[in-house]
C-alpha positions in Angstrom: 106.1 114.9 94.6 102.8 116.0 93.2 100.5 113.0 92.6 96.8 112.2 93.3 98.0 108.7 94.2 100.4 107.5 97.0 103.1 106.6 94.5 104.5 109.1 92.0 105.4 107.2 88.8 108.0 108.5 86.4 108.1 107.0 82.9 111.7 107.4 81.9 111.9 108.2 78.2 115.5 109.2 78.6 117.1 109.1 75.2 114.8 106.5 73.7 113.6 109.2 71.2 116.8 108.6 69.3 117.2 112.3 68.7 113.8 112.7 67.1 111.3 115.2 68.5 108.6 113.2 66.8 109.5 110.2 68.8 109.7 112.3 71.9 106.1 113.4 71.4 105.0 109.9 70.8 106.7 108.8 74.1 104.9 111.6 76.0 101.5 110.4 74.6 102.3 106.8 75.5 103.3 107.9 79.1 100.1 109.9 79.5 97.9 107.0 78.2 99.6 104.6 80.6 98.5 106.8 83.6 101.9 107.8 85.0 102.5 111.1 86.8 105.5 112.3 84.8 107.6 111.6 81.8 111.3 112.2 82.0 113.9 112.9 79.4 117.7 113.6 79.5 119.2 117.0 78.8 122.8 117.3 77.8 125.5 118.9 75.6 127.4 115.8 74.4 130.8 117.6 74.3 130.3 118.9 77.9 129.5 115.5 79.3 132.2 113.3 78.0 135.5 113.4 76.1 136.2 111.8 72.8 138.2 109.2 74.7 135.3 108.1 77.0 134.4 104.5 76.3 130.9 103.1 76.3 129.6 101.0 79.2 129.7 97.3 78.6 125.9 97.2 78.1 126.2 100.0 75.5 128.9 98.2 73.7 126.9 95.0 73.6 123.9 96.8 72.1 125.5 99.5 69.9 128.9 98.0 69.1 132.4 99.2 69.8 133.4 101.0 66.6 132.1 104.4 67.8 133.0 106.3 71.0 130.5 107.1 73.7 130.5 110.7 72.5 129.7 109.8 68.9 126.9 107.6 70.2 125.4 110.3 72.4 125.6 113.0 69.7 122.9 111.0 67.8 120.6 111.3 70.8 120.9 115.0 71.3 117.8 117.3 71.4 118.3 121.1 71.6 116.5 123.6 73.7 113.8 124.3 71.1 113.0 120.6 71.2 112.7 120.7 75.0 110.4 123.6 74.7 108.1 121.6 72.4 108.3 118.6 74.7 107.4 120.6 77.7 104.5 122.4 75.9 103.1 119.1 74.7 103.3 117.7 78.3 101.3 120.7 79.5 98.8 120.2 76.7 98.1 116.5 77.5 98.3 117.0 81.3 101.4 115.2 82.4 104.5 116.6 84.3 107.6 117.1 82.2 110.8 116.2 83.9 114.4 115.9 82.7 117.8 115.1 84.0 120.6 117.5 83.2 124.1 116.1 82.7 126.1 119.3 82.6 126.1 122.8 83.9 124.7 124.4 80.7 121.9 121.9 80.7 121.0 122.9 84.3 120.6 126.5 83.0 118.5 125.2 80.1 116.0 123.4 82.4 116.0 126.3 84.8 115.1 128.7 81.9 112.3 126.3 81.0 110.8 126.9 84.4 111.3 123.4 85.7 110.0 122.9 89.2 111.6 119.5 89.7 114.9 118.3 88.5 116.3 114.8 88.5 119.9 114.2 89.5 121.4 111.0 87.9 123.5 108.6 89.7 126.7 109.6 87.9 126.5 113.2 89.1 126.2 112.4 92.8 129.9 113.1 93.3 130.1 116.1 91.0 130.7 119.1 93.3 130.2 122.0 90.9 127.1 120.4 89.5 125.5 119.9 92.9 126.4 123.4 94.0 124.8 124.9 90.9 121.6 122.8 91.3 121.5 123.5 95.1 121.4 127.2 94.5 118.3 126.9 92.4 116.1 125.9 95.4 114.1 123.4 93.3 112.6 120.0 94.2 115.3 117.4 93.5 115.1 113.7 93.0 118.5 111.9 93.4 119.2 108.5 91.9 121.8 106.8 94.1 123.2 104.0 91.9 126.8 103.1 92.5 126.7 105.0 95.8 127.8 104.3 99.3 125.6 105.8 102.1 128.3 108.3 102.9 128.3 109.6 99.3 124.6 110.2 99.5 125.0 112.1 102.8 127.8 114.3 101.2 125.6 115.1 98.2 122.7 116.1 100.5 125.0 118.3 102.5 126.3 120.1 99.4 122.8 120.7 98.1 121.5 122.0 101.4 124.5 124.3 102.1 124.0 125.7 98.6 120.4 126.7 99.4 118.0 123.8 98.8 115.9 122.9 101.9 116.4 119.3 102.9 112.6 118.6 102.7 112.8 119.3 98.9 115.1 116.4 98.3 113.9 112.8 97.5 116.2 109.8 97.1 115.9 106.8 94.8 117.6 103.5 95.4 119.1 102.5 92.0 121.4 100.1 90.3 123.1 101.4 87.1 123.7 98.2 85.3 121.3 97.8 82.3 119.6 95.4 82.7 120.2 95.0 86.5 120.7 91.3 87.5 118.1 90.3 90.1 120.8 89.3 92.6 122.2 92.9 92.4 118.9 94.8 93.0 119.3 94.8 96.8 115.9 96.2 97.2 116.2 96.3 101.0 118.8 99.1 100.6 115.9 101.4 99.7 114.7 101.0 103.3 118.2 101.6 104.6 118.3 104.9 102.7 114.9 105.9 104.0 115.8 105.1 107.6 119.2 106.8 107.3 118.0 110.1 105.8 114.3 110.4 106.8 113.5 111.7 103.3 111.0 110.7 100.7 112.4 107.5 99.2 111.7 105.5 96.1 113.3 103.3 93.5 114.6 103.8 89.9 114.5 100.4 88.2 116.7 99.0 85.4 115.7 95.3 85.7 113.8 93.5 83.0 110.0 93.3 83.6 107.8 95.0 86.2 107.9 92.9 89.3 110.7 94.7 91.0 109.2 98.2 90.9 105.9 96.7 92.1 107.8 95.0 95.0 109.4 98.3 95.8 106.0 99.9 96.2 105.1 97.1 98.6 108.2 97.9 100.6 107.2 101.6 100.9 108.5 103.3 97.8 106.6 106.5 97.1 108.4 107.3 93.8 109.0 104.8 91.0 111.0 105.5 87.9 111.1 103.0 84.9 112.5 103.3 81.4 110.1 102.8 78.5 110.3 102.8 74.8 108.3 102.7 71.6 109.9 99.4 70.6 112.6 97.4 72.2 114.1 96.5 68.8 114.9 100.2 68.0 118.6 101.2 67.7 120.0 102.8 70.7 121.6 102.0 74.1 118.6 101.8 76.4 115.7 100.3 74.4 116.3 96.7 75.3 116.2 97.4 79.0 113.0 99.4 78.7 109.3 98.6 78.8 107.2 98.6 75.7 103.9 100.6 75.9 101.7 97.6 77.0 104.2 96.7 79.7 104.2 100.2 81.0 100.4 100.1 81.3 100.7 96.8 83.2 103.3 98.2 85.6 101.1 101.3 86.4 98.1 99.1 86.9 100.0 96.8 89.3 101.4 99.7 91.2 98.0 101.3 91.6 96.6 98.0 92.9 99.5 97.6 95.4 99.1 101.2 96.7 95.4 100.5 97.3 96.2 97.2 98.9 98.7 98.8 101.4 95.9 100.6 103.1 96.3 102.6 106.3 97.9 100.0 108.4 95.1 99.9 111.0 94.1 96.3 111.7 90.3 96.2 111.7 87.6 94.5 109.6 87.4 96.1 106.2 84.1 97.3 104.8 84.0 94.4 102.3 84.6 91.7 104.9 82.4 93.1 107.7 79.4 91.3 106.3 81.2 88.0 106.7 81.6 88.2 110.4 78.3 86.6 111.3 78.7 84.1 108.5 82.2 82.9 109.4 82.3 83.3 113.2 80.4 81.2 115.7 78.0 81.7 118.6 77.2 79.7 121.7 74.5 77.0 120.9 72.9 74.2 122.9 73.8 70.6 122.2 70.4 69.2 123.6 67.0 70.2 124.9 67.2 71.9 128.3 64.4 72.8 130.7 63.7 76.1 132.4 65.8 76.4 135.5 68.7 74.3 134.2 72.1 75.4 135.4 74.3 75.6 132.3 77.5 73.5 132.1 80.2 73.4 129.4 78.8 70.0 128.3 75.5 71.7 127.4 77.3 74.0 124.9 78.6 73.9 121.3 80.1 76.6 119.1 78.3 76.9 115.8 77.7 79.4 113.0 76.2 82.0 112.6 78.2 84.4 114.8 75.4 86.9 115.7 74.7 85.4 119.1 76.8 85.3 122.3 80.5 85.1 121.4 82.4 81.9 122.3 84.9 84.2 124.0 82.2 84.8 126.7 81.5 81.1 127.4 82.9 81.3 130.9 80.3 84.0 131.7 77.5 81.7 130.5 78.6 78.6 132.5 76.8 78.5 135.8 73.9 80.7 134.7 70.2 79.5 134.9 67.9 79.1 132.0 64.8 81.4 132.1 62.8 79.3 129.6 62.7 75.9 128.0 65.2 75.7 125.0 65.7 73.1 122.3 68.7 71.5 120.7 70.8 73.8 118.5 69.2 76.9 120.0 71.4 79.9 119.6 71.8 81.2 123.2 71.0 84.8 123.9 71.4 86.8 127.1 67.7 87.1 127.7 67.6 83.3 128.0 69.7 83.2 131.1 70.1 84.8 134.5 
């Protein structure tokens, strides 16, 4: 993914615009202000995604009730191609990458016609053969959420995409859990590392937990892509608001991730620039415990290890023992090589 930082952060607006282009523009501005790399929406033709008989997920029922079907709920969240064009143009204007997830074949065409370089594949489409084949033929960068998946299902999806024409190196994988919000005991964050080790592809994490600690932890475990839902207000009507971050929380998450990616460093164990000045302060040198005359043969009983650490290192004590003093030295003298022979 394209990012000046180590971690590519996607602010998932999803359908939290509630079908309003005005809300969508506000969400883009909030994402930009928070310092994320991309803002992502969802592109769909409701009637092509679900039948009238499709029921809502439990979390959707809990938030939006049971009187309407999933189709009727999603119809309220629809934005047409013209709205997508406005959203993409606004992203370009403010300087943030516009992303979206297509949920049907027509929507794949829509995003392709918009000139999208990167397309997100949602967890629910990982087993959708015609969907994967169509996307694979476009030869775009693809980010796949792997919620609800076994490792073998991920492998099959990758094979379909690559056989259709997408180079393997253009595919990134996100560990994910599709329960909103995800219970902490079901996050299974170590599975992200399993995915990375299994497929040797860029790997990250799409989060649906409450709060920001899990995506931050994912970065500490090596995630290079983070996706997180956000909203204008958690109290708005709609299925995903309550499991989303409010603007100030999004800012806090980005700040925490940027700090963690700095803290990860390069992995080379050596004194850092900031601590190098403390070496002489905190370490010790070989000092004398008493006054000694020129010609004295040094024994271990003559020596004590004290700060500062800019003299002879205590590690070299055995090389000092048995040497002869070349001059008279007083108690607590910091021994130096020119003092002995």
